[in-house]
Backbone bond lengths (Angstrom), bond angles and torsions (degrees), N, CA, C in turn:
res aa  C-N    CA-C-N  psi(-1)  N-CA   C-N-CA  omega(-1)  CA-C   N-CA-C  phi
1 M - - - 1.585 - - 1.512 109.76 -
2 T 1.276 113.03 155.44 1.499 119.80 178.16 1.612 112.88 -65.51
3 P 1.320 114.78 129.46 1.401 118.79 178.92 1.475 116.58 -55.13
4 V 1.321 120.18 145.45 1.528 120.32 -177.70 1.516 109.47 -121.95
5 A 1.402 107.60 126.81 1.459 116.20 -176.12 1.600 110.23 -90.01
6 L 1.343 118.28 154.89 1.439 120.34 -175.24 1.552 108.84 -117.09
7 V 1.349 118.77 138.51 1.513 122.21 171.69 1.495 100.10 -123.22
8 L 1.473 107.90 118.73 1.450 117.17 172.49 1.438 114.88 -117.27
9 I 1.283 117.56 128.76 1.472 124.33 -171.75 1.480 109.85 -114.45
10 G 1.341 112.75 142.34 1.709 118.27 178.48 1.455 114.16 -166.48
11 R 1.268 105.78 171.99 1.550 114.85 176.45 1.559 105.15 -154.75
12 N 1.252 119.46 112.37 1.375 126.24 173.59 1.504 111.35 56.12
13 E 1.393 113.46 46.78 1.505 116.57 -174.22 1.548 113.71 -85.69
14 G 1.399 115.46 -8.99 1.372 121.73 -177.57 1.594 118.73 51.88
15 D 1.297 115.99 -129.95 1.467 118.34 -178.96 1.513 112.95 -62.54
16 R 1.296 118.38 -23.68 1.386 120.72 179.08 1.483 115.12 -66.81
17 L 1.393 115.65 -32.40 1.451 120.27 175.01 1.573 108.81 -72.14
18 K 1.272 116.26 -40.81 1.504 118.94 176.01 1.588 113.20 -56.73
19 R 1.314 116.43 -37.12 1.387 126.72 177.28 1.606 105.82 -65.73
20 A 1.168 113.89 -50.65 1.544 121.50 -176.16 1.584 107.48 -61.17
21 L 1.296 115.12 -47.78 1.575 117.55 175.37 1.475 112.61 -58.21
22 D 1.269 121.86 -45.80 1.396 128.91 -179.13 1.469 110.83 -59.96
23 A 1.384 113.76 -47.21 1.554 116.07 -176.79 1.547 113.78 -66.81
24 A 1.443 112.01 -21.43 1.463 113.87 -174.79 1.563 110.51 -87.13
25 Q 1.343 117.17 -14.33 1.438 117.52 177.29 1.497 114.89 -61.75
26 G 1.402 112.57 125.24 1.436 117.85 -178.73 1.549 114.31 91.23
27 Q 1.356 117.11 -11.85 1.543 119.13 179.14 1.532 109.07 -104.80
28 A 1.339 116.52 -17.47 1.502 117.46 -174.79 1.486 106.53 -127.34
29 S 1.376 111.78 141.96 1.599 114.29 177.76 1.464 110.76 -78.83
30 R 1.450 123.63 -25.47 1.354 123.66 176.68 1.543 102.81 -139.76
31 I 1.295 112.11 149.36 1.526 116.42 175.32 1.540 105.15 -132.11
32 V 1.295 111.71 128.00 1.515 123.24 174.88 1.462 109.82 -115.91
33 Y 1.279 118.06 123.49 1.383 125.20 178.12 1.525 110.96 -102.27
34 V 1.343 125.09 119.21 1.361 123.57 178.08 1.498 113.96 -109.49
35 D 1.392 112.65 116.24 1.595 116.82 -169.18 1.528 105.61 -100.25
36 S 1.363 111.99 137.13 1.467 118.73 178.41 1.501 113.96 -108.11
37 G 1.315 115.91 59.37 1.466 124.05 179.00 1.440 113.25 76.80
38 S 1.306 124.74 42.56 1.413 123.47 177.00 1.551 113.01 -68.25
39 T 1.327 111.15 146.15 1.446 120.55 177.46 1.526 114.02 -106.59
40 D 1.415 114.15 -3.86 1.416 120.57 177.25 1.453 112.09 -88.31
41 D 1.290 119.68 -152.69 1.513 127.86 173.85 1.526 108.99 -95.98
42 S 1.296 124.22 23.53 1.447 122.11 179.58 1.438 112.95 -57.17
43 V 1.277 117.77 -51.41 1.549 123.49 -178.98 1.586 112.17 -54.79
44 A 1.336 110.49 -48.63 1.440 118.81 -174.81 1.611 106.67 -63.72
45 A 1.289 118.80 -43.94 1.497 126.25 -179.19 1.491 105.72 -61.10
46 A 1.319 123.47 -42.21 1.470 126.48 -174.11 1.613 103.83 -68.53
47 H 1.190 116.28 -45.94 1.603 120.90 -178.73 1.550 104.90 -59.61
48 K 1.248 119.08 -45.76 1.375 124.66 -174.75 1.577 112.32 -62.84
49 A 1.262 112.52 -33.24 1.516 124.92 -177.61 1.452 108.57 -78.51
50 G 1.361 120.32 -10.40 1.381 125.44 -173.78 1.606 121.59 81.39
51 A 1.315 109.63 14.66 1.450 120.06 179.86 1.489 109.13 -74.17
52 E 1.346 120.23 152.09 1.359 124.72 160.14 1.459 116.08 -75.31
53 V 1.212 123.57 127.07 1.560 120.41 -170.97 1.470 110.44 -114.69
54 V 1.342 113.70 135.33 1.459 126.04 174.67 1.606 109.62 -115.20
55 E 1.174 115.82 119.97 1.436 119.19 177.90 1.501 110.98 -107.97
56 L 1.363 117.26 116.83 1.534 120.63 -168.94 1.535 105.82 -73.96
57 D 1.309 110.83 154.14 1.438 119.58 -179.58 1.666 102.10 -74.44
58 M 1.328 109.08 125.51 1.586 115.30 -174.81 1.528 110.83 -76.07
59 S 1.364 120.98 -10.07 1.402 122.89 176.33 1.550 116.12 -76.30
60 V 1.364 113.07 -9.89 1.471 118.13 -177.76 1.537 104.65 -113.43
61 P 1.363 121.00 136.71 1.395 125.58 -176.82 1.630 108.44 -55.51
62 F 1.377 108.03 135.99 1.519 113.91 177.34 1.427 111.33 -77.60
63 S 1.359 119.83 155.56 1.457 127.08 158.94 1.453 110.81 -161.05
64 A 1.258 119.87 161.67 1.498 123.19 -177.33 1.541 107.00 -65.66
65 A 1.281 120.87 -33.77 1.490 125.34 -179.86 1.412 107.46 -65.48
66 R 1.405 124.14 -44.55 1.385 126.80 -175.35 1.658 108.15 -66.53
67 A 1.357 113.60 -38.70 1.376 117.96 -176.06 1.523 110.01 -70.18
68 R 1.305 121.71 -42.19 1.370 127.90 -178.78 1.598 107.44 -61.43
69 N 1.323 112.54 -47.68 1.516 112.79 178.04 1.507 115.48 -64.63
70 A 1.258 118.29 -34.24 1.502 121.54 171.47 1.549 108.83 -60.32
71 G 1.195 121.01 -46.28 1.448 125.17 -177.12 1.522 111.28 -64.32
72 F 1.365 115.19 -40.13 1.501 119.79 173.18 1.481 109.72 -64.83
73 A 1.277 116.07 -39.94 1.535 117.72 -178.16 1.462 112.05 -63.99
74 R 1.289 120.09 -38.73 1.405 128.99 177.05 1.553 108.91 -59.03
75 L 1.497 115.28 -47.30 1.465 116.60 178.27 1.505 111.59 -65.31
76 E 1.251 119.77 -23.57 1.542 120.41 179.40 1.517 112.12 -69.34
77 Q 1.506 119.89 -16.84 1.357 120.80 179.47 1.584 106.33 -85.68
78 G 1.304 110.06 127.42 1.498 120.15 179.64 1.458 106.04 95.07
79 D 1.334 122.65 -119.76 1.522 127.66 -173.12 1.560 103.96 -100.85
80 P 1.344 117.98 102.66 1.423 125.11 179.05 1.548 109.70 -59.09
81 P 1.338 119.16 138.73 1.484 120.61 -178.17 1.500 110.60 -83.80
82 D 1.276 117.26 160.92 1.531 121.13 174.29 1.607 106.58 -91.99
83 L 1.374 116.12 -32.23 1.526 118.51 -179.79 1.595 107.86 -133.88
84 V 1.317 107.23 143.01 1.493 116.60 -179.21 1.558 111.20 -129.67
85 Q 1.133 116.98 125.37 1.490 121.62 176.11 1.678 108.36 -96.59
86 F 1.378 111.86 121.29 1.466 112.78 -176.87 1.589 100.89 -105.60
87 I 1.371 114.74 140.13 1.506 120.91 167.85 1.546 105.80 -149.20
88 D 1.315 107.83 160.18 1.447 117.96 176.10 1.483 115.38 -92.35
89 G 1.270 116.51 159.31 1.456 119.08 -165.75 1.603 114.03 -73.28
90 D 1.282 113.51 -9.04 1.454 118.59 -179.97 1.631 108.22 -99.16
91 C 1.379 113.83 14.66 1.476 119.00 179.99 1.466 113.22 -122.30
92 A 1.346 118.37 152.51 1.469 121.99 174.30 1.452 110.39 -122.82
93 L 1.391 116.62 138.76 1.486 114.54 -178.86 1.575 108.42 -74.06
94 V 1.300 112.95 144.73 1.531 120.22 177.35 1.535 105.27 -77.28
95 P 1.311 127.03 135.89 1.428 127.08 179.02 1.594 109.73 -58.91
96 G 1.415 113.50 127.35 1.311 121.15 179.45 1.474 120.36 97.02
97 W 1.382 112.41 -14.69 1.498 120.48 178.69 1.451 110.82 -52.91
98 I 1.317 117.29 -59.38 1.567 118.95 -170.36 1.543 106.50 -60.17
99 A 1.223 127.53 -42.21 1.389 124.80 -179.98 1.473 115.51 -62.44
100 A 1.443 113.97 -34.96 1.485 119.16 175.80 1.408 111.01 -68.87
101 A 1.361 120.51 -46.39 1.411 125.32 -178.58 1.494 113.11 -66.70
102 Q 1.354 119.29 -40.62 1.315 124.72 174.95 1.599 113.98 -58.26
103 A 1.306 109.29 -44.42 1.507 113.29 -177.31 1.623 107.30 -64.87
104 H 1.361 119.09 -34.48 1.365 120.61 -174.99 1.523 114.71 -78.44
105 I 1.330 112.03 -37.36 1.532 115.82 -179.82 1.528 113.09 -69.46
106 E 1.413 111.70 -29.75 1.447 110.86 177.02 1.487 116.00 -80.64
107 T 1.311 122.78 9.00 1.432 128.04 169.50 1.437 116.53 -81.37
108 D 1.402 116.28 -18.40 1.407 120.52 -179.42 1.461 109.87 -147.54
109 S 1.393 113.23 121.91 1.459 122.20 -173.02 1.490 115.23 -69.65
110 K 1.330 112.67 -11.10 1.534 120.24 -179.74 1.534 112.97 -97.77
111 L 1.241 114.42 -2.27 1.430 116.66 -172.25 1.606 101.23 -93.15
112 A 1.325 109.60 124.56 1.430 119.17 -175.57 1.501 118.05 -99.62
113 V 1.349 109.39 -31.59 1.551 119.14 -178.68 1.439 112.30 -136.89
114 V 1.378 115.00 129.38 1.419 122.16 168.17 1.476 110.60 -120.95
115 T 1.271 114.69 122.62 1.470 119.21 178.23 1.609 111.17 -123.48
116 G 1.269 115.18 178.09 1.491 118.38 178.11 1.439 111.18 -144.64
117 W 1.373 120.18 -145.06 1.467 121.65 -174.30 1.548 107.09 -107.43
118 R 1.306 112.42 141.67 1.500 117.77 169.45 1.461 103.93 -98.54
119 S 1.367 119.09 159.05 1.499 120.48 169.10 1.544 103.87 -146.21
120 E 1.299 113.43 157.56 1.515 124.66 -175.31 1.524 105.32 -78.87
121 V 1.240 117.78 138.35 1.490 123.30 173.15 1.411 111.42 -75.24
122 H 1.318 119.54 -39.31 1.478 124.07 175.62 1.556 107.60 -119.71
123 R 1.395 111.94 71.18 1.490 113.88 -176.80 1.536 119.04 -56.37
124 D 1.195 112.01 -43.58 1.554 119.30 -179.06 1.390 117.38 -91.35
125 A 1.362 117.12 11.04 1.535 118.11 179.50 1.545 109.76 -66.76
126 S 1.385 118.88 -29.67 1.499 124.74 172.53 1.490 111.70 -156.90
127 V 1.306 116.43 164.17 1.512 121.63 175.48 1.487 109.27 -56.81
128 Y 1.327 117.33 -34.12 1.556 119.79 -174.66 1.564 106.63 -70.15
129 N 1.287 116.91 -41.73 1.486 116.69 177.39 1.498 110.59 -58.59
130 Q 1.446 113.19 -45.04 1.484 122.64 -177.43 1.667 107.66 -55.40
131 M 1.417 112.85 -40.64 1.391 117.16 -175.29 1.421 111.29 -67.99
132 C 1.478 114.63 -37.58 1.512 116.71 -176.99 1.552 108.73 -69.95
133 D 1.349 116.49 -40.17 1.468 121.15 179.14 1.545 111.25 -56.87
134 H 1.343 115.61 -40.57 1.444 118.61 -175.21 1.545 107.97 -70.33
135 E 1.275 111.91 -45.55 1.499 125.55 177.37 1.506 108.92 -49.54
136 W 1.194 121.32 -45.43 1.465 124.85 -168.37 1.580 110.16 -72.62
137 H 1.340 117.70 -26.18 1.493 121.86 -173.34 1.569 107.75 -87.79
138 R 1.316 119.62 85.36 1.442 125.90 172.94 1.563 108.54 -96.18
139 P 1.424 111.93 162.94 1.470 113.77 179.05 1.522 112.93 -60.10
140 A 1.271 116.42 150.11 1.502 118.19 171.00 1.567 112.81 -82.43
141 G 1.283 111.89 165.21 1.465 119.79 -176.56 1.451 115.44 116.62
142 P 1.404 120.78 -164.35 1.325 126.26 178.39 1.619 112.97 -63.97
143 I 1.477 114.17 131.41 1.400 114.34 -175.52 1.443 103.76 -134.26
144 I 1.448 116.17 168.68 1.513 120.05 175.29 1.599 107.65 -107.27
145 A 1.357 118.33 -17.83 1.488 113.57 175.39 1.517 105.13 -161.58
146 C 1.266 111.11 161.57 1.521 122.73 -176.69 1.570 112.59 -152.21
147 G 1.276 115.58 168.86 1.384 119.80 -178.62 1.624 112.33 -70.64
148 G 1.276 112.02 -175.76 1.520 118.22 -174.12 1.451 118.32 -69.51
149 D 1.438 119.85 -17.57 1.472 123.70 172.86 1.533 108.17 -79.51
150 M 1.150 113.72 117.91 1.606 119.94 -175.66 1.495 114.40 -165.10
151 L 1.370 115.65 152.25 1.385 119.83 173.49 1.463 102.05 -106.79
152 V 1.380 117.29 124.38 1.458 126.37 -173.04 1.491 112.38 -117.05
153 R 1.286 117.17 139.53 1.493 122.59 177.42 1.622 103.62 -83.81
154 A 1.303 114.06 115.48 1.376 119.93 -176.41 1.598 115.76 -53.97
155 E 1.251 119.20 -34.42 1.437 122.84 169.39 1.504 114.27 -50.97
156 A 1.312 114.69 -45.99 1.466 119.11 -177.80 1.425 108.49 -74.18
157 F 1.295 124.30 -35.90 1.438 124.11 178.95 1.529 111.13 -64.44
158 R 1.318 118.03 -42.02 1.400 120.24 171.53 1.532 116.77 -56.80
159 Q 1.331 109.95 -47.91 1.515 113.16 -178.52 1.435 118.67 -55.01
160 V 1.333 110.80 -38.08 1.579 111.34 -173.44 1.608 110.85 -104.23
161 G 1.450 113.65 13.39 1.370 120.74 172.67 1.553 112.69 74.92
162 G 1.291 122.62 24.16 1.452 123.29 174.28 1.495 107.74 72.49
163 F 1.435 109.93 -153.58 1.552 116.47 -178.30 1.515 107.44 -89.37
164 S 1.256 116.35 158.09 1.453 126.15 174.86 1.532 110.38 -76.27
165 N 1.291 117.46 112.90 1.516 115.84 179.57 1.430 116.08 -55.45
166 H 1.319 118.22 -35.92 1.392 117.27 -174.65 1.402 121.19 -88.51
167 V 1.388 114.78 6.14 1.471 120.36 170.41 1.496 111.29 -89.96
168 I 1.293 114.19 114.87 1.501 117.60 -165.28 1.599 109.49 -96.61
169 A 1.265 119.57 -9.89 1.514 122.32 -178.53 1.590 103.57 -151.99
170 A 1.219 114.53 141.98 1.529 125.86 -178.96 1.524 105.59 60.50
171 E 1.304 119.39 36.67 1.412 122.87 -178.73 1.584 109.59 -73.53
172 D 1.397 111.61 -19.95 1.491 115.94 174.01 1.440 113.05 -76.09
173 D 1.330 118.83 -33.64 1.484 122.47 168.90 1.540 112.50 -56.17
174 D 1.245 116.73 -50.28 1.431 125.63 -176.03 1.634 109.57 -59.81
175 F 1.342 112.78 -43.24 1.396 120.54 176.86 1.438 113.43 -62.58
176 C 1.236 113.10 -49.21 1.604 119.32 -179.43 1.554 113.00 -63.94
177 L 1.375 110.48 -39.08 1.460 115.92 178.01 1.485 112.67 -64.85
178 R 1.287 121.34 -33.30 1.421 126.89 -176.92 1.721 105.59 -81.35
179 L 1.279 117.77 -26.32 1.419 115.37 168.17 1.480 116.17 -68.77
180 G 1.406 112.09 -37.05 1.454 116.55 -178.73 1.552 109.62 -65.58
181 L 1.332 116.76 -38.80 1.420 124.42 -179.51 1.583 109.22 -66.71
182 A 1.254 116.83 -33.24 1.519 120.64 175.61 1.476 114.60 -76.11
183 G 1.469 118.77 -6.29 1.398 119.76 176.38 1.557 113.43 99.64
184 W 1.197 113.54 11.01 1.513 117.61 175.50 1.448 115.15 -89.14
185 R 1.287 120.49 159.25 1.429 125.31 178.20 1.603 113.64 -110.25
186 L 1.299 114.72 146.95 1.498 117.33 175.92 1.463 114.04 -126.19
187 E 1.313 122.75 150.15 1.385 118.73 -171.99 1.550 108.82 -153.54
188 R 1.362 115.92 142.02 1.498 125.31 -178.92 1.515 103.35 -107.30
189 L 1.387 118.47 122.18 1.363 130.81 171.20 1.509 111.99 -78.08
190 P 1.386 122.40 143.99 1.504 118.26 177.51 1.521 106.05 -87.54
191 L 1.313 118.04 60.95 1.439 121.04 178.22 1.637 107.62 -131.50
192 E 1.292 115.63 153.07 1.377 120.92 167.05 1.404 114.09 -61.98
193 M 1.323 122.02 129.83 1.500 124.45 -178.09 1.494 109.51 -109.83
194 T 1.337 117.85 -56.98 1.403 119.08 -173.23 1.579 109.29 -143.41
195 R 1.310 115.22 156.17 1.443 121.15 177.06 1.472 107.44 -106.53
196 H 1.294 119.39 123.41 1.591 124.45 -168.54 1.493 108.22 -106.44
197 D 1.276 118.84 142.23 1.426 118.41 172.08 1.550 109.70 -124.11
198 A 1.299 107.24 95.46 1.611 116.27 -177.56 1.441 112.87 -61.58
199 A 1.342 116.42 -40.13 1.524 127.92 179.85 1.576 105.13 56.31
200 M 1.399 114.98 38.85 1.515 116.14 176.11 1.570 106.67 -93.67
201 T 1.259 112.05 115.57 1.535 115.95 179.61 1.532 113.21 -124.86
202 R 1.414 113.36 -9.32 1.423 118.53 -175.82 1.492 111.78 -113.65
203 F 1.265 117.69 146.59 1.599 123.09 174.39 1.625 107.06 -56.53
204 G 1.269 119.30 -39.39 1.426 119.10 -173.72 1.554 113.30 -70.13
205 Q 1.354 116.23 -25.85 1.473 117.69 171.77 1.454 112.51 -68.91
206 W 1.319 111.96 -42.21 1.457 118.67 -179.99 1.537 113.55 -61.05
207 W 1.366 111.12 -43.83 1.474 121.60 178.59 1.574 108.33 -58.70
208 Q 1.330 116.02 -50.72 1.551 117.06 179.66 1.468 110.43 -59.61
209 R 1.319 119.63 -42.95 1.405 121.80 179.26 1.413 115.72 -56.90
210 A 1.362 117.54 -42.13 1.362 125.88 174.81 1.625 114.66 -66.12
211 V 1.299 114.81 -38.38 1.556 121.97 173.00 1.634 102.25 -57.04
212 R 1.327 116.74 -52.87 1.510 116.24 -172.64 1.509 108.21 -64.99
213 A 1.321 120.26 -30.50 1.449 124.65 174.89 1.591 110.85 -56.17
214 G 1.305 112.02 -53.80 1.418 124.56 176.02 1.497 114.08 -51.14
215 H 1.419 112.40 -48.00 1.557 116.75 173.83 1.387 112.11 -58.25
216 G 1.328 118.50 -43.21 1.516 121.90 179.68 1.518 112.08 -62.48
217 F 1.403 114.47 -46.53 1.437 112.52 176.96 1.530 116.06 -49.68
218 A 1.366 113.43 -49.53 1.429 122.24 -175.94 1.451 113.08 -64.30
219 Q 1.360 115.67 -46.90 1.477 122.12 -174.08 1.522 110.66 -67.56
220 V 1.331 114.92 -51.90 1.499 115.28 178.42 1.550 115.81 -62.76
221 N 1.335 113.75 -38.71 1.426 121.55 174.28 1.544 108.54 -56.27
222 G 1.251 119.08 -38.56 1.472 123.71 -179.31 1.487 109.27 -62.56
223 L 1.448 116.96 -42.77 1.428 121.49 -177.69 1.511 115.70 -81.58
224 H 1.363 112.82 -24.27 1.472 120.40 -177.62 1.531 106.51 -134.07
225 P 1.256 120.49 82.94 1.387 122.53 -176.22 1.558 113.78 -55.79
226 G 1.353 115.24 128.73 1.517 116.83 -173.58 1.353 114.41 106.09
227 H 1.263 117.91 -37.29 1.544 120.84 172.86 1.470 112.90 -67.50
228 F 1.373 117.71 134.62 1.384 124.56 -177.40 1.577 110.34 70.10
229 R 1.379 119.95 10.89 1.431 121.31 -175.48 1.535 112.81 -63.70
230 S 1.257 122.51 -34.12 1.496 121.12 -179.86 1.471 107.26 -78.83
231 E 1.319 119.87 -30.80 1.610 122.28 179.08 1.539 102.72 -65.42
232 I 1.306 117.76 -49.61 1.474 118.66 -177.32 1.548 114.95 -60.02
233 R 1.337 117.05 -44.52 1.432 122.86 174.12 1.427 112.05 -56.84
234 R 1.332 120.78 -45.58 1.420 117.43 177.80 1.504 116.55 -67.53
235 V 1.273 116.04 -32.14 1.427 119.06 176.98 1.605 112.23 -72.80
236 L 1.247 121.96 -36.78 1.394 128.14 171.18 1.528 110.65 -62.82
237 L 1.363 120.01 -45.03 1.329 120.24 -179.23 1.566 116.62 -67.23
238 F 1.382 112.22 -52.64 1.447 121.37 -178.32 1.421 119.32 -85.31
239 G 1.343 115.23 -14.45 1.568 120.37 178.88 1.480 112.70 -103.76
240 L 1.324 116.65 -18.51 1.418 122.67 -174.17 1.429 117.46 -128.81
241 I 1.398 120.89 -65.29 1.352 127.77 -171.19 1.614 111.05 -62.71
242 L 1.300 114.95 -51.66 1.546 116.76 -178.47 1.542 109.66 -66.21
243 P 1.344 116.30 -43.09 1.624 110.62 -178.39 1.549 109.94 -60.10
244 L 1.357 115.52 -36.64 1.385 117.19 -175.34 1.569 111.52 -73.80
245 L 1.355 115.50 -36.07 1.498 121.55 175.86 1.499 105.50 -64.05
246 A 1.305 122.67 -38.61 1.461 121.78 -179.14 1.560 115.28 -65.95
247 I 1.381 109.54 -40.56 1.512 117.43 177.34 1.514 113.08 -67.63
248 V 1.239 116.86 -45.93 1.503 122.22 177.04 1.478 113.63 -73.34
249 G 1.401 115.27 -47.09 1.581 112.10 177.52 1.491 119.11 -71.00
250 A 1.383 117.67 -21.30 1.403 117.28 -178.18 1.479 112.14 -69.38
251 A 1.435 115.57 -17.18 1.459 117.44 -178.79 1.563 108.16 -76.25
252 F 1.346 117.28 -16.04 1.403 121.20 -170.67 1.511 109.04 -106.42
253 S 1.355 115.55 -47.42 1.530 122.13 178.93 1.427 112.63 -151.64
254 P 1.458 115.84 134.85 1.482 116.91 176.56 1.475 117.78 -65.76
255 W 1.381 112.29 -9.95 1.408 119.65 -179.81 1.650 112.15 -69.26
256 V 1.305 112.10 -30.19 1.511 118.07 177.72 1.462 106.11 -64.93
257 L 1.344 117.90 -51.89 1.394 118.83 -177.14 1.538 110.22 -58.54
258 L 1.194 118.67 -43.85 1.477 122.62 179.38 1.598 109.78 -62.60
259 M 1.312 119.77 -39.89 1.431 122.88 177.75 1.602 104.73 -62.65
260 V 1.216 116.78 -50.50 1.525 118.14 -174.04 1.654 105.56 -61.67
261 L 1.240 118.88 -41.47 1.504 121.24 173.86 1.436 116.85 -54.16
262 G 1.377 108.98 -41.96 1.429 119.56 177.89 1.617 114.03 -64.91
263 L 1.341 112.27 -35.00 1.369 115.46 178.72 1.537 112.87 -74.44
264 Y 1.256 117.42 -30.14 1.500 120.77 170.55 1.408 118.06 -66.89
265 A 1.436 110.91 -38.48 1.505 122.89 179.63 1.606 106.82 -66.23
266 A 1.352 116.54 -43.15 1.342 123.71 -176.37 1.545 109.78 -62.77
267 S 1.413 111.12 -48.46 1.475 117.81 172.00 1.500 120.41 -53.32
268 Y 1.353 111.09 -43.22 1.470 118.69 178.75 1.526 111.36 -66.75
269 L 1.288 119.75 -38.60 1.438 123.92 -179.13 1.473 106.55 -68.79
270 R 1.384 119.71 -43.71 1.449 113.91 -177.26 1.571 113.04 -74.27
271 T 1.335 118.01 -17.90 1.444 124.65 172.92 1.525 109.09 -66.72
272 V 1.445 113.39 -46.53 1.451 120.49 -176.92 1.516 108.65 -64.02
273 A 1.385 117.98 -44.33 1.416 119.94 175.79 1.558 115.27 -60.76
274 G 1.263 115.76 -38.24 1.522 119.47 175.53 1.624 110.02 -62.64
275 L 1.313 113.96 -43.25 1.433 116.21 -175.95 1.567 112.89 -69.99
276 R 1.389 109.04 -34.36 1.535 111.72 173.84 1.461 112.55 -66.52
277 A 1.418 118.08 -35.99 1.401 122.10 176.07 1.495 115.84 -56.39
278 E 1.432 112.50 -29.92 1.482 122.84 178.14 1.573 110.76 -92.07
279 N 1.369 118.56 20.23 1.363 124.27 166.79 1.540 111.99 78.62
280 L 1.298 120.21 12.93 1.471 121.57 178.81 1.541 103.36 -76.32
281 P 1.411 118.47 137.72 1.415 124.34 174.02 1.567 114.65 -57.06
282 P 1.253 121.56 141.38 1.517 123.57 -176.41 1.410 116.61 -46.42
283 P 1.418 119.40 -47.32 1.475 118.03 174.34 1.403 116.85 -59.78
284 Q 1.284 117.80 -47.20 1.492 117.93 177.85 1.533 115.00 -70.35
285 A 1.343 118.95 -27.06 1.468 121.42 173.49 1.500 109.05 -64.65
286 R 1.337 118.06 -42.70 1.526 118.08 -177.91 1.589 112.85 -69.80
287 V 1.418 115.54 -31.82 1.489 114.75 178.24 1.543 107.41 -79.08
288 H 1.301 123.42 -39.93 1.399 126.73 -177.33 1.584 107.07 -64.47
289 A 1.279 116.66 -39.27 1.482 117.31 -176.85 1.638 106.09 -67.77
290 L 1.281 118.33 -35.99 1.501 118.63 -179.36 1.528 110.31 -64.00
291 F 1.303 117.74 -41.86 1.538 123.30 175.93 1.521 112.42 -63.69
292 L 1.383 111.32 -40.81 1.540 117.87 -175.91 1.600 106.32 -68.35
293 T 1.365 118.16 -33.69 1.403 123.21 -179.18 1.628 107.55 -71.00
294 L 1.340 112.61 -48.05 1.442 116.53 178.41 1.588 114.80 -64.08
295 S 1.302 113.15 -26.89 1.516 118.60 -172.73 1.516 108.63 -59.58
296 K 1.325 118.01 -23.28 1.564 119.97 -172.50 1.594 107.58 -56.09
297 F 1.326 112.77 -33.01 1.500 119.16 -173.36 1.618 111.35 -68.93
298 P 1.372 113.50 -56.33 1.525 109.80 174.03 1.441 114.29 -64.84
299 N 1.331 118.48 -31.96 1.470 121.68 176.62 1.535 111.16 -54.35
300 L 1.446 113.76 -43.93 1.444 120.89 -179.97 1.513 109.42 -64.54
301 L 1.347 121.46 -36.79 1.403 123.13 177.35 1.495 113.14 -65.52
302 G 1.393 117.23 -39.16 1.410 119.53 175.28 1.544 109.55 -66.01
303 M 1.230 121.68 -39.18 1.492 121.72 -178.13 1.571 110.04 -70.35
304 A 1.330 118.12 -31.14 1.382 124.20 178.24 1.569 109.00 -74.56
305 K 1.302 113.78 -32.23 1.535 118.42 177.19 1.504 108.50 -64.51
306 Y 1.315 115.15 -45.28 1.507 120.22 -176.23 1.551 105.46 -66.82
307 Q 1.147 124.56 -43.47 1.474 126.82 -173.85 1.529 109.00 -68.76
308 L 1.378 122.00 -35.60 1.371 130.52 -179.36 1.555 109.26 -68.67
309 N 1.325 114.19 -42.14 1.414 121.45 -179.01 1.655 107.85 -69.72
310 R 1.295 113.35 -38.23 1.403 119.55 179.61 1.512 109.16 -62.38
311 V 1.323 118.78 -51.72 1.407 124.14 -176.24 1.533 108.48 -62.64
312 R 1.323 119.85 -38.02 1.499 120.30 -178.13 1.576 109.97 -88.43
313 N 1.281 112.43 5.39 1.580 117.07 -177.39 1.453 117.12 48.65
314 R 1.425 109.52 44.07 1.401 120.91 175.06 1.621 116.28 -98.04
315 T 1.323 115.54 145.83 1.393 115.79 -178.40 1.654 105.05 -80.73
316 P 1.395 112.12 125.30 1.521 111.54 -178.23 1.591 108.68 -68.34
317 E 1.344 113.27 150.65 1.331 127.26 176.92 1.508 116.09 -103.35
318 I 1.291 119.91 148.19 1.464 121.87 -177.54 1.455 113.44 -55.54
319 I 1.366 117.00 138.23 1.566 116.79 175.90 1.513 102.41 -106.56
320 E 1.366 115.25 116.92 1.486 116.82 -174.82 1.678 104.32 -103.44
321 Y 1.283 112.91 153.63 1.547 114.22 174.12 1.408 112.98 -129.06
322 Q 1.304 121.77 4.76 1.476 127.88 175.35 1.391 114.35 -105.42
């Protein structure tokens, strides 16, 4: 079968990067590590593991999209690959994933992306890790978009121009949507692909991640009208409209406040029911639903941040949570 190259991106990942490099040995024909201004020993660790290292220019804003593009550009030097596996520095490939994904993508010349399931290394270390683990497990089959861990046909990557450097969150959605518009297919296999280490133990980390998600909703929706439409509507309703209604209405009648609280309660219970339908245990479903309800407020901040940058014609800067 055709050799598969690997692009691994990261910044100050520490031991997580070392695990990622170790897991990639023997699965990829070439390994390119792209570093976004690390101040730890990430670059030295990558060199020691035998990876080709690309250090991004610190004078230009970092983004995962920019890092992935830089990694692909390095692979184009010499003998360009036909297939490229992208993963983040806080992820480690599951043994056998690349061989399985490669075998599947080669069955269909119009299949541009094959992805699988991420899972958390320390799922129960925090509710935030639990939420990530649940988020990663989406249904297998044809898809329109996926996360940044993916096996990509190089021909398709070149055709759409890779990732959009200026998209700082949900850049993988934008990339996948452009592939779909170009006539390519994408698919998720019902297989473990990577083990992820979110290392989220603090509320502030979760909040920043939700802010980043909101920015991604707004920016990608601006590029692909209709995408993230339902997410944006929920954020506007529960993060902005209902709170304003409660504040203004409470001055005239306590019934308005009670009505708003009732709508939040109904949304919460519906979310719990949805999570239970996805086989999440009842105690976890209740806690996850609480955070999902609360997430509309940091999501709104991220959406507002995007709109403010757009009005001011400013280049958005990466939003980090680790």
